[in-house]
N, C-alpha and C positions, 0 to 999 in steps of 0.2 A: 472711928479712925481716919478711915480713907476720906471720907467727906472733909474732915478739918486740915489734911494733906492736901486736898485738891485747892481749898480756899487759901491756903499758905501759899501754895503755888501761884495762884491769882494774885495774891498780894505782892509776891516778888515781882511777878510781870509788869503790874502797874508800877511798882516803886521804878523798874529799869526803864519805862516809857515805852513800853510794847502792848499796844493796846488792839483791840478789833479792827478798828480803822487802820492803822499802821500796817497790820497784816494784808489787808485788802490793797493797799497801795503797792505792797512790796510784790504781790502777787500780779498785780498789773504792769509794773515795771518789767516782769520778767516775761510777759507775753509781747509777740509780736504784732506791731501796728499794721493794719491792710485796710484796704477799700474792697467792698463787694458790689456785687450786682444780682439780681435776680434773675437766674435763667428763666427766660419766657419766650412766647410763641411771637413771631412777627414774619412779616411778607418779604421774602429775599428773592430779587431778581433772577431768573435762570438764564444761564447763558451757555451758548455754545462756541468754546475757545478753539479757533482756527490759526493760521498762518497763511500768507496771500503775500503776492508783488503788485506793486501799483504801476498803473500803464495809463497813458491818456486814453481821452476817450476816442479820438481819432489821431493815426499817424499815416502819413502819406510821403512819399518820396517823388517829389515832383520833377518830371522829365519834360521836354519840349518834343513837338509835333514834328519839327522842321530839322534840317541839316544847315549848318553856317557857322560863322563866327559870332562869338557872344559879343555883341557891341557895348552893351551896358549890362551891368550887374548891380541891382539896386536895393540888396538886403545884405545884412551880416549876421552871423549867428547871434541868437539873442533877441533879435528884433520882433516886435509885435506887428502882425499885418492883418489886415482885413480882408474879407472874401472879396475877390476881383482886382485886391492891388497887384501893380507890374512887381515882377519879381526879377526878370530878366527880359532883355531885347536882344534879338539875333538880327544879323545884317540883312536886310532886304531892299536894297536899292533897285535892282532889276525889276523886282515885284511893285514897285512904287512907280517906276518908268511905263510899266505895263498897264498899270492902272490909269494914267494919266491917257494914254491910247484909247483904253475902254472908255474913260470918260467923255473923249472926244467922238467915239463911235455912238454913243449913248445920245450926245448933243446932236449929231448928224442925222440919227434915226428918229429924233423927236421932230427936227425941221422936216423929214420927210412925210411924216404924219400929219402934220400943219397943212404942209403944200398939197397933199391927198386929199385930206379933208376939204380945201379950200376948192380944189378941180371937183368935188362931189357937190359942193353946193352951187357953183356953177352949172354943173351938170342937171341938178334939181330944176334950177330955173329955167334952163332950156327946154327942160320936159314939159314944166307947167306952161312955157309958152307954146310950145307943140301942141300940146293937148287942148289949149285955147283954140289955135289956128284950127285944129281939126274939129272941134266942137262948131265952130262957124262954117266951116266947109260942109259937114254933115247937115247943118240948117239948110244952107244954100242947095244941097244936093236934093234934099227931100220938095224943096219949093219948086225947085227947076223939073223935077220927075212929074208934079202934079201939072205943072204948066205945059209939059211937054205932051203928056196924056191928052189934054184938052186941046192940042195944037196950037197953043197959045205962043209959044216961041220955036224960033228955028232949029233945027239939029245942029246947026254950028254951034250956037249959043249954049245948047244941052250937052254937046260934046265937051265944050271948055269947062264948064261947070263941074262935070264929073271927072276932067284931068285934074282939076285943082283939088279936088277931095282924095284923089289917090296922092297927089303929092304931099298933102296935109296927113296921109296916113303913114306914108313912108317917113315923114320927117318926125312924127310923133315915136315911131318905131327905132329911128336913128337914134333919138335922144335919149331913149329909154336904155338901148345898148351901151350908149356913152355913160349913162348914170350907172348901169352894171359895173363895166369897165372902171369907172372913178370909185365906187365901192370896194372892187376888189384890191384896187390900189390901195385906198385906206387899209382894208385887212391887212395887205401885205406889208405896208409900212409899221402898222401896229405889231406885227410879228415880229418884224427885225427890232423894233424898238424893245420888246419884250426878250428878246433873245440877246438883244446888248445888255440890257439890264441884268439879267441872268449871269451873263459872262462875268459882268463888274461885281455883282454880289459874289459868286464864286470865289473870285480873286481877294475881295474883301476878307473874305472867310480866312483864306489862306494867308493874307496878310496877318489878319489877327492873331494866327497862330505863331507868328514870328516874336509876338510878345507873351511871354510866359507869364501868368497870373496865379493868384493864391486861389485855390479852390475851395477854401473856407478859412475863416478867422482863425488866428493861432500864432505861435511862436515858430521862429526857425530856430532849429536845434543842430542843424548841421548843413555846411556849406561844402560841396564837392569840386567847385570849379571856380577859376578866376576868370574875369573879365580879358577878353582876348583870346580865350580859348575857342578851339572848334568844339562844336555841339552837335551831336546827333540823337535820335530819338532812345537810343539804348542807354546814353549818358546820363545819370542823374544830375539835377543843378542843386537841390536844396531837400533838407528832410522837414516837414512843417508837421507840429502836433497841437492839438485844442486842449489845451490844459485847464480850460474854464470849468470842466468837470472831469475827474479822474474816475477810473474805475478798478477795482481789485477783483483779480478772480482768485478763487479758492475751490478747494474741494472737500466735501461733506462726507463722511463715512456712511456706508450704507445703514448701519443701525442707527443713524441720527438723521437721514433722509427725510423722514415724516415730519420733522420738528421745523423743517426751513420754509418759510413762506413768502412771497413776494409782500414790499413792504415794510417788513421788520426792520426795527431800528438795530444799528450796529454801531460799536465803539471800536475806534482804530486807534493803536499806540504804535509808537516806533523808538528804537534804543537812541534814536536822534535826539528826541525830547521825551524821556521817560514819562514824566510827570504831566503831559498835556495829552488830552483825549480830543480825537478827531471823530465827529459824527457822521455816518453814511446811513444808508438805506438798501436792503435787499431788492435788487433791481430786475436780476432776471434768475430763475431758479430753472434749470436744464430739466426738459421732460423724461430725460430716459438717463440711466447711470452708465458710467462708461465701464464696458465689459471687462477689459484686463483689469483696472485697478478697483472695480465695484466701488467708485466713490460719485458721487452726484456733484456736478460742476455748479458753482453758484457765481453769479456776477454781481458786485456792490458797487453802489455809485455813491462819490463823496466829493464836495467842494473842496475838500483837502486842506481846510482851514478849520482851526478851532471854532467851536460853537460862539457866536458873538464878534469875532475876530473881523477887523477891517479887511477888505479884498487886498490891500497893498502890504499887508503884515509881513513881517519876517518869517514866522512860523508858517511853513507851506509843504505839506507832503507833494514829493517831485516823482514824476516816471524813474521805476527801477529801485524805488526804496522796498526794503523789505518790512512788513507789518504784520503786527498781531491783531487778530480779528475776533471779537467777541459778538456774538449775535444774540440779541435779545428775545428768547424763544417764550417767554411767559413768567409769571411770579407764584411762587410756592411758600405757602403757610407752614413753616416748621419751627422747631425749638433751635433758639440761636443765640450765641454768646459772642461777646467782642473779640476780637482776634487777640488783643492785648492779654486776654485771660491764658493764652495758649503758651504751652513751652514745648520743645522737642528732646527727645532723646539724642544725643549727640552721635552722629553717624548712621541714624535711623530716621524712617518715615513715620514714626511712631510719636503722637503727641499726646499730651496730658494736661491736667490742669488741677487746681486745689478748690476744694469746696469747703465751707465752714459749717462744723456742724458740733453742737454743744460746746461752743467756744474752743473749738479746736480745728486744726487743719487736716484735710484728709485728701490725699493724692488720689487723683481719679485717672486713669488711661481713658482717652475718648475716640470715638470713631467719627470723623468728620464728613460731611456732603459737600452741598453746593457752598458757595461764598459769593459775597458781592460787598464791595466797599470795606466797613471795617467789622462786618459780622459775619459769621461762618455757621453753618447748621452743624449741629451736633445729634449724629444718628442714635450714638450709644454713650454711655459713661454718665449723664446728668440727667436728673428729672427734672420738669417745671415747677419752678418756686424754689430751687434749691440755691443757696448764697455761694457764688462763685468769685473767687479772688482776682480782681482786676489790676491791683497794684500792690505791691510788697510782697509777692510771693517767689521772689528769687531765691532766697535762702530758707524758703520754708521747707518742713519736713511733716510726714504724716505724724500727728498727735501732739505738735507743737500748740501751746496756747496762743490765740490770737485775739485782739480785740479791733473794732472798728475806729480806724484812724479820724481825728478830727478835721 
């Protein structure tokens, strides 16, 4: 009897147009379409997130070494200068007049050296002549002595030759003395020339100080005086910064001090351009922790431009900017899901997501770890290989039927 009743109900359902295929279709229409992804392991770059302030590689306040009126001021704020370029000129007419006097003194000293050298040559020639005369007198002396021993010449002739020899000796000694004196005059003239040149060099150094020059290539960021003002060594003229390379100083907590090493890659971001990343490198890791703060000072160097951006681009970090620092300290292989999977309970820091199990949604509270880009580590709450809802989870609730959206 029951069997006949079942058959009768089936006939009625078929007559009404309700069959197995239609029932499955209705069930599919009542489920929520979602897109899923398998939770799987992947490598995520580990980062150490800090904050810091941008500063120029070099910053100096340029001062003059001398006192006087600023005759010329050759730079304005914002100007690019090269090392050695003149920045300002301080009035120095008196020093230039003194230089003319010293140049004349040097020229006179050079004339004195030339005259002394000429006198030395004359004295050398006179000495050579006197030595030749002495040599002849000595030969004649030897000859006359032999003849006088043989009584071949009278004493009067002998005495005359001996007298000529003594005269030749005296002439040679006098010529030698004159040469020594002439050489002393040369040395004295050369010393005077050296002294005059040294005085000129000292003055040239002083005169060079009246032209204030850029100590390195950079940009003028401040100008403190105007042309015509009185200058002195205590008064700054301009401020100069080298911004070809920038540095970011930040402090690493003691617990993370062992993770930071010289040469590690760094990503810098700023609220000025939130979507732009500026590459950098850890350049200096301080060898000691600061006792008061228990932090490790670290210096990062950067060109201040986005990777691949031209040197003259508008997007550029500037000294004084506050930046977020992300030091890449290594990669970690872990279970990770896209950030699009995650939802947060309002007013809390608790995150959750939905997994699909037996065709139904299941809410899971998750504990998160490190994150990089669109992926974040799941420490607890999801197992590898589970289907995680990545799209369509906004109105899901546990137990709702779901199907994979096409």
